[in-house]
N, C-alpha and C positions, 0 to 999 in steps of 0.2 A: 130617114137616115140608116144606112146598114154599117154596122161596125164588125169587121170579120176577125175572129179570134179575140173577142171583146176581153180586155186585160186590166185586172186590178194589180197593180204592179207591188204593192206593198201591204200585206196581210198577216193576221195571226190566226191560222186556219181553225186549229182546235179550239182557242179560246173564244173565238168568233161564236162557236156552238155553245161552249159552257158558260160565256158570260150572258147568253139570251136566257139562261136558266138562273144564274146567280141573282142575289138579293140586290135590286137596283135602287140606287141613291141618288141619281140625277133629278129627281123631282122635289128633294127636301128643300125647304125655304130656310131652314136654319138647322144647325147640328141637333137642336133639341126635339126636333121632330122625329128623331130615331124611337122617341117613346110610343109613337103611333105605327111604326112599322109591323107588318104583319109577316111573322117568320114561319117559314115552312120547311120540311125535312131536307128538301133539295137544296136549300141555301147553306147547309153543313158539310163538311168534310170530315171526317172523325168526330172529335167534339169541338172542331173549329167553325166558328160562324163566320163565314166571308161574303162580302159585298163589293159592290163596285159602282163609281160613278159620282162621288161627292166632289163638290167644288166650292172651296171656301171664298173664293172670289164672288159667290153669288150670295153669301151669306152676311149677316149683319154682325156676326161673331166668329171667332176661331173655333174650330173642333178641339176637344181635349180629351184626354182618357178618363178624365171625372165624370163627363157626360156619358160615356159608353158605361162606366162602372156602375152608374144609378140602376141601369137596366140590366147589364150583363157583369154581376159582381164576380162570378165564378167560371163564367164561359170564357175561353180566348176568344177574342174578336179580332180579325184583320180586315179592315174595308178599304180597297184601293182607291186611289184619287182617279178622275176623270181620266188623267194621262198615264196611268199606270205606273208612274215614277215616284208615288209616295203611298205609304200606308197611314191610316189612322187605326190605333190599336189601343186597348183598355190595359189596366194595371195586371191582369192576369198573363196577358200576352206578353208585357214586358218582363214579369218576373219569370216566366217558362224560357224566354229566349236569353235571360242573362244580361239584358239591356236596361235594367233597373237600377243597377249601380251608376252612381253619379261620376264615377272616374272612368266609366267606358270609353275606350277611345273611339273616334270617329272613323278612321280608317281612309283609305285611299277611296275617292268617289263616293262618300257617304255623309249624311248628315242627321244627328239626332238632335231634333228641337228641345229645348229647356225652356222651362219658365224662369221666373225672377227668383223662384225658391231654389234653382238649380236642379230640379228634378225633371225627368223628360215628360214634356207635355202629352206625348203619344202619338206625335207625328215623325214618322222615319222617312228619309228620302234617299232613293236609289240604294246604294250597296248597304246603307245602313238596314235595309229592309231584309237583308238575306238572313239574318239571325233568327227572324220570325217565320219566313218563307220555308226554311229547311227543316221547320218543325210540322208543317202542315203535311198531312198525308197524302201520298202520291195518287193521282186520279187511276182507280183502277180501270183494267184493260177494256171490258165491257163499257165502262162510262167514256172512256177516250173514243172508243170506236161510235158511240152514240153522238158524241160531241162532233166528231169529224162529219159523220152523215148529215147532221142538223148544219153543220157550218156549210157544207157543200150545197145544201138546199137553199141556204140563206144568200150565198153568191150567184147562184142559179137564178132566183127570183128576183135578183138584182140586175140581172142582166148579163153575168159574167160567165164565161165557158173556160177562162184561162186566169190562174192566180200565180203570184209568187210568194210563198210562205216563208217568214223569216223567223220561225219558232221550232224547228224541227230536232227532234233528237231520236235514239235508238227505238224506243218505244212507240213513238208516234209513226217512224218510218215503218217498222214492222205491221202496225194497223192499216197504214196507207196501203202498202204492198197487198196486205189481205183484200182489202176492199176493191183494188183495181184487178187483182186476179179473180175475184168473183163476179165481177162485171158491175159492182154497184158504185163505182166512182164516176161522175158525170161532170168532172172537171180535168182540165190538164194543169198540172202542179209542178211548178219549179220548187225544190226544197233547198233551203240554207239551214245548216246545223248551227245551233246557237254555242257560242264560245264564252261561257261567264269567265275564265281566267286563263293565263298562261298555263297554270299546272294541268290544265285539262285539254291543251292542244293536241298533244299525240293521241290520246285515247279518241278524241272528236274527230280528228283527221282520219285514223283508223277505220271508225265507223263510217264516216262519209264517203271514203273511198270504197269501202266494201259494199255500201248501198248502191254507189254509182255503177258498179258492176253488175248488180242484179236489177237494175232499174227497169220499169215494165212500161205498157204502152202508153199510160197517160201520167207517169211520174219521171222527172228529172231532177237528179241530184246536180246542184250547181256550185255550191260552195259552204262557207262558213260565214257566220253574221256575229258582230261583237257590238257593243255599246261603248261607244268613246265619251259620252256626256249624257246629261239627263234631258228634262223637258223644260219649256219656258215657263208653263204655268206653275210649276213647283221650282223655279229658279235653280234648276239643276243644268241647264243647257250652259256651254260654255262660252261666255262672250269675250270679246276683245276690250270690253269696258264694263264697270260695275252696274249691275241692275239697279235702277232708280231708287234710291233712298237706302241703300245698302252698301255695304263694304266687301260684297261677295260679286265675283265673275262667273259664279256657278263652280260645276263640279268636272274633274277630268277623271276617269276612269282607268286609264291605262298610261304607262310610261313609254317615252318614245322608244327605249331599247325592246319593250316588250313587243310594240307594234312592228319594229324591224323585223323580229323574230317570226311573228305570225305571218306577215304577208310574204316574208322570204319561204317560208315553209308550205304555206298554202299554196302558193304559185308553183312551188317545185313539184307539187302533188298535182298539178294540173286542174286546180281547182280556183274559184274566183272568192274575192274577200268583199264582204258587205260591211260597211261601217256606219253604225247609227251615229250621225253628226248634225245635231239641230242648230247649235250656236255657231257664229262666224269664226271664232277662234278655233273651234273643234274642226270645222270643214278645212281652215287653212292648215292646221297642224297634221292631219292625215293627208293633206296633198303634198306639205313638207316631206313626210316620211317617205311617200311613193317617188317624189322626185329625188331624193336622196339614193334610194335603191336603184333608181333607173340610172343614175350616174355610175353604177356599180355593175350595169347591164344585168339587173335584176327587174323583172316587170311582168305585169299581169293584169287582168280585169280588175277594177276597183269600182265598186258600187258606193255611191254617198247616198245614205238612207235619210230621207226628210229633206235635208238642204235647205232649210227654211230660212237661213241668213247665210248669204254668201257675199264676200266683199268682191270688187271688181278686180282686185290684184289677185285674189284666189283663182277666181275664173280663168285669168290669163295663164296662170301655172298649170290649171287643169287641162288646158289644151294641148300640153306635151305629153299627156298620160292616156291610158285606155280607162276613161273615166265615164261611168254613166251615172246620172242623178235620179232619184225617185222622189218625187213631190206629191204631196197631198193637199190639193187646193182647199180641200174642205177644213182644214186647220184654220184656213183665214176665216172663215164663219166662226170659228169657236173663239180665236185669239184677237179678233178685230177691237173688242170692246177695251182691251187694256194694252195692246201691242205697243202703241207709241209712248203711253205712260211709262210702262215697264222698261222699255229699251233705250228712249231718246232716240238720238239720231242713228243709232245702230238700225232701228226700224227701216231706214231708208233703202237697205239692202234685202229686205224681206220678200219672200215668195218671188224668187228671180227667174221665173220661166222665160220671160222676154228676153232677159240678158243672157241666158243660156241658148236661147234660141238664136239670138244675134250672133253669138260666138261660135256656133256651130257645134256646141255640145249635145251629147244625145241625152234625152230625158224621157221619162215615162210618169203617167199620172196613176196615182193610187188612192186608197182610202185610209189605211192603218187601221182597218177593222180588228176588233170591236172598239177602238179608241173613237173612231168616228164610223157611222154606219157606212156599209159598202153600198154606194149609190152613185149612179151616173147622173142622177137629177141635182145631187148636192155638189157634183164637180161642176156642172154646167153653170150652177147658181153661183158658185164661187168665183169662177172665172169671171163671170159677168159683173157681178156687183163689187169684186175688187177693182176691176178695171174703172168702174164708176166712181171709186173711192181714191184713185190715183195711182193704184198699182200698175205698171205698163202692161197693156194689153198684148195677150197672145196674138201672134199671126197666123192666119189661117185656122182650121177647123181643129178644134181640141180632139176630134176622134183619132187624128194620127198619132196621138200619144197615150192612146186607150186600147191600142190593137197590139197583140204580140207580135213581135219581130218575125217569127218563124211562122208563117202562115200555112206551112205544109205540115205542122204539127197539129194533129185531131183535126184534119180536113173536114170540110161542110160544116164548120161549125160559126156562127155568125149570130148577131143580134139586130132585130130591127127597132128603131126608137123613134117615137113620136111624141112631140111635146116635151122632150128631154126625159122619157120614161121609157123602158123596155116594154114593146108590144108583144115581141116574139123573141124566143131563145132556142136556137138550135145546137146541140152539141153531137158531132159525128152524125150528123143527119137525123137525129132523135129530137122531136119537138118536146122541149121542157117546160115551155111557157106559151 
């Protein structure tokens, strides 16, 4: 099989390189196994110890700050969950961030988990993580450049010549531009600038517009990206019903009026809006906001990121908009073990590629790297095994949703695939694999 302009439609470019060097926690069989971890200098940034990949669903007990405190009593620790929507932190991190106080407000879109004693357990979800993240030193420019080069190599080896990066900022853009100008970039990259809050809209827009005017041969500035909800694993995705055994429907990170302003201003600037919306309520909410703006003759491209749960009624409304959905089939491989138990009958609308296909809505496949490995084989496997498990089967070849829509961008770029793995990768005529 040949895939022209082989495209991973949702990645975090720099994080893919960085997390390949970060302390890995996905192999732990219990939280107590941190006592056996081999810590190296590259696992720290400043005096903060950083790790990635823990999953409490695989453990017999829940992670707590006390477990971390035993090994790291004085070092601030921030370990990202496998979905990157929760942090496991120790008491030192809580005290430095100001989250130690029991009266600390949760705030819009965040959750600070607390024990029976009323004190924080050490688990922070979505925006509750911000108080910790802002204390961690920024990545130095030389390290950022190394992470981006390493990320590009990872994507190329996985078979991809084109990626859509969802986590750009001014520092990353500057490094990406330097890489391309120096001839070191072996990817065609679409960039979306991250938008954390409404207060940052104007400066982010200004940066994105300026970058768009300066874009180079292999870089395209497309728009801005925001998170409307969290993830299913950490129960932050916004659902139309409560999670099983919980009184919570998840988290919503933006208010309707704020979204109205973002969509209007971004579209007026000639850019696209990409919205992280995993839960079915999140997908419906942002669709309604776009429909409301369209009724006022305000419209533009809207990308629904992940789109893991979409109700049939929402798909009908999407057909009246300029919507493209970006799905990651490999998430099914990770989520299948608890999907029905956690979601109940909402799971019936999960991974809706067949329903999107039948409705005529455009969609692409990606990986969400580094949350899932950037992998053609895992995408093929997920589509095959999900169909065997009852998810409506995709019609036709998956390759049609794994190829960039503009085949003229970075011409003579293609991937040869045999037995679901890349055997040859060519970018602008140069053989990379």
